[in-house]
N, C-alpha and C positions, 0 to 999 in steps of 0.2 A: 093622629098616630094610632095605628091598630093595636088592640090589646088581645093577647093570646088567651086561650082557655087555661083552666087550672093546671098547673105543673106540667109544662111542656119539656121537662128536664128530669134527669135522674143523677144521683151521685154514683160514680163508678171509678174503677181503677185507672189511673193516669200514669204517664211517664214519671211524674214528680211525686207520685203518691195517690191522693184522691183528687178527682176533678168533677166538673159538672158537664153532662152530655145531653144533647138535644134528643127528645123521644119523638118529635114530630117536626115537620118543616117550620122553620122560623123565618118570616119575611124580614127583609131589611127595614129598619125603623121601628120594629115591634118592641114593646116592653117585655123583658124576659122575667126579671126577678128584682125584688127590692133588697138592698143591703141595709141591715138595721142592727141595733144593739143599744146598750145604755149610752146616754149622751155624757160626755166628759167636758167639764168646764176647765179650760186651761188656766184660768185665773185662780183656781183652787189648787193648793199644794198637793192635796190627796189625789185629785184627778190628774194633775199634771205628772205625777210620779208613776202612773200606770204605763207599763211597757209590754207590748206583745206585737206579733206580726199582723194583727187584724185591725189595727187602728186606722181609721179613715177620716182624715181631717176635712171638715166642711168649710170652716172659716178659721181665722186666726184664734178665735176663742173656743169654738165648738168642734169636738171630734167624736166620731162614733166608734165605740168599742165593739167590733164585730166578732169577738171571740166566743160569743154565746152559741150553744149547739143549735138553737132554733134558726139561727142565721145561715141558711143553706148557701147563700151567695158567697160565703167565705171560702167555699170549695172551688170557686172559679179561679183558675190559674192565670198567671201573667203570660202574655205573648208580645213579642216585638212587632208582629204584624197580626193584630187581633181581628176577630170577627164581631166584637161587641165593644161598647164603651160605657163608662160611668156617666150618668146624667145627674149632676148635682144641683139641687134646688136650695140655694143659700137662705131664701126667705122662710121656707117651710122646714129647713134642716132635714131634707130627705135625699136619699141616694137611690137611683134606679139604674139598673143595668139594661141597656137596650142594644139591639142588633144593628150593626152598620154594614152587614153583608147578609145575603141569604144563607141560612144555616140549614144543612140537611140532617135528617135523623141519624144519630150515631156520631156526629161530629162533636168535638169538645168545644164548649163555650169558653172564651177567654177575652181578656181586655188588658190594656197597658196599665201597669201599676204606677208608672211615673218614674222620673229620673232619680229622685231621692231614694225611693224604695229599691230601685234597681242597683244603685251604687252601694247601698248598705247591706242588702240581703242576697241579691242575685249575682252580682259581679264577682264577689269572692269565691263562689262555688261554680260559677258558670251557668249562664241561662240555658235551660233545656227545652225551650219552646221549639216548635216545628221549624221555624225560620232559622234559628241558630243551629239546630241539628243539621239542617240541609247545608248550611255554610261549613260546618265542621266536616261533614261527609265529603263535600266538594274539595275542601282543603286536603283531607287525607288522600282522596283520589288523585289530586294533582301532585302530591308529594310522591305517591307510589309510581305515578307515570314518569315523573322526573328521575326517580331512582332507576326505573327500568330503562329509560333512555340512556342514562349515564352508563349503566351496566352493558347495554348493547354496544355503545361506542367503544368501551374498553375491550370487549370481546372482539369486535371488528378490528381494532388496532392490533390486538394480540395475534390475529390470524394473518395480518399482512406481513410478507417477507421483508426482512431487514435489508436495505440496500447494500450494506457493508458485507453481509453474508453472501451476496451474489458473487463477489470477487473471490476466486480460489487462489491460494498461494500469495506471492508477493504482487504488489501493484506494478504493472508494466510501465516502464518509462516511456514518455511520449517522444516520438522522433523529433530530432532538432530540425527546425525550419531551414531550408536551403537559402543561402544568400542570393539576393537579387542581382541582376546584371549590373545595375548601378553601383551596388556595394562592391562587386568584384572589380569594376573599373577604378574606383577610388583606391582600393587596396593595391592594385598594380601600379598606379601612378605614384603612390607613396614609396613603393619598393624601388622604383627607378630613380626617384629624386634623392634617395638616401645614399650617401657615399659608402663605397665598399670598404670594409675594414682591411688594413694592411696586414698581410700574413707574415708572422714572425718565423724565423728559421733558426735552427741550432747551428752553432759554429761561426766561422768568420766569413766575411764577404770576399768576392773574387779579387778586388783591388788589394785587399789586405794580404790575400794569399800570394799574389804576384810580388809585392814588396818584400815579403818574407823570404820567398825563393831567391830573389836577387841578392839579398843580404847574405843568404846562405852560400851562394856561389862565390861571392867576394871573399868570404872567410876561407873557403876551400882553396881559392887561388893563392891567397897569402900564405896559407899553410904549405902549399906545394913549393913555393919559392923558397921558403925558409929551409925546407928539407934539401933542396938542390944546392943551396949555398953551403 
């Protein structure tokens, strides 16, 4: 594994505060810096009570307290898609940060802090690594595009004339469909088969009138005879 010359890095301003940046090309697989500090024995109550963001556990018993100022590696920030990783030697109790990608001068050096650290410290405030920033930018861009698309649809719909407004005044009634020849024939057959209604007339019938006239003449004859006698 190739070893770089002294201090191929510098501390500089990062998105999350301070960070460690490459000052010269760093090849993939190269050792960059060692992560060090006082060793804490987790079996001791005093050591186990120490709490800070720079604790790096090597084994179940031993943890490195990397909060000391001389530990420049503590400035290396977390990244979900890093360009370096921590190489832990559990036998020698040593932690070395090495490159897993080619790193160009000016690029920030970063590695994955692990699931536990992410859940406890980064998830509540939101990860600010380049990968997560790109995801957030893409999400915001997609949301803006969706809003613009919906707005465009609404404007297009508003410009379209309403079909009801096209009709002026009252709606014209549709012409009644003419009956077919078959329907006409059926109607005529029904009218011929039906009996004609008997017409009623006012007054008496002819026979009644004749009988009434005969009776009247008889009465007149009797009256004449009585006067002659």
